[in-house]
C-alpha positions in Angstrom: -4.1 11.8 5.3 -3.5 8.2 6.5 -0.1 6.6 5.9 1.5 3.2 6.3 2.4 4.3 9.8 -1.3 4.5 10.7 -2.0 0.8 9.9 -3.6 -1.3 12.6 -2.6 -4.9 13.1 -5.9 -5.9 11.5 -5.0 -3.7 8.4 -1.6 -5.5 8.2 -3.2 -8.9 8.4 -5.6 -7.9 5.6 -2.8 -6.7 3.4 -0.7 -9.8 4.0 -3.6 -12.1 3.3 -4.3 -10.3 0.0 -0.6 -10.1 -1.0 0.4 -13.5 0.2 3.6 -12.1 1.6 4.6 -10.4 4.9 4.6 -6.6 5.2 8.3 -6.9 6.0 8.9 -8.0 2.4 8.3 -4.4 1.3 12.0 -3.8 2.2 13.2 -6.8 0.4 14.4 -5.7 -3.1 13.9 -9.2 -4.5 10.4 -9.8 -3.2 7.4 -9.1 -5.5 5.7 -5.8 -4.6 2.6 -5.4 -6.8 0.0 -7.1 -4.7 1.6 -5.8 -1.5 1.4 -2.2 -2.7 -2.2 -2.7 -4.0 -3.2 -4.1 -0.6 -1.5 -1.2 1.3 -3.1 1.4 -1.0 -6.5 -0.3 -0.6 -6.5 -0.3 3.2 -5.1 3.2 3.5 -7.4 4.8 1.0 -10.4 2.9 2.3 -10.1 4.8 5.6 -10.6 8.0 3.7 -13.3 6.6 1.4 -15.2 3.5 2.5 -16.3 2.9 -1.1 -12.6 2.7 -2.3 -12.1 -0.7 -4.0 -9.3 -3.0 -4.9 -9.9 -2.0 -8.5 -9.4 1.6 -7.5 -6.1 0.7 -5.9 -5.0 -1.2 -9.0 -5.8 1.9 -11.1 -3.4 4.1 -9.1 -0.2 5.2 -10.7 3.2 4.4 -9.2 3.6 8.1 -8.4 0.3 8.1 -6.4 1.2 4.8 -4.6 4.7 6.0 -3.8 3.4 9.2 -2.4 0.8 7.4 -0.4 3.3 5.0 1.0 6.0 7.7 1.4 8.3 5.8 -0.9 9.2 8.7 -3.1 12.9 9.6 -3.5 13.0 13.2 -2.1 15.9 14.0 -4.5 13.6 13.3 -7.6 11.1 15.8 -8.8 
């Protein structure tokens, strides 16, 4: 499975263009995250399935996106 660590510079550029914010803002608690997470999910999942769309990424649950981006709190089940 591809993860955020597998992103290329081109992937990061595409995510930042879609989101309108730098990837580094993922760690900023005050920065909006919706478009950034959609963009990340899109480029990561598209590697596994070239037909994966932005609409597919938007339909993902927070649990799915957190798992994909490895943002889950390991103490939560």
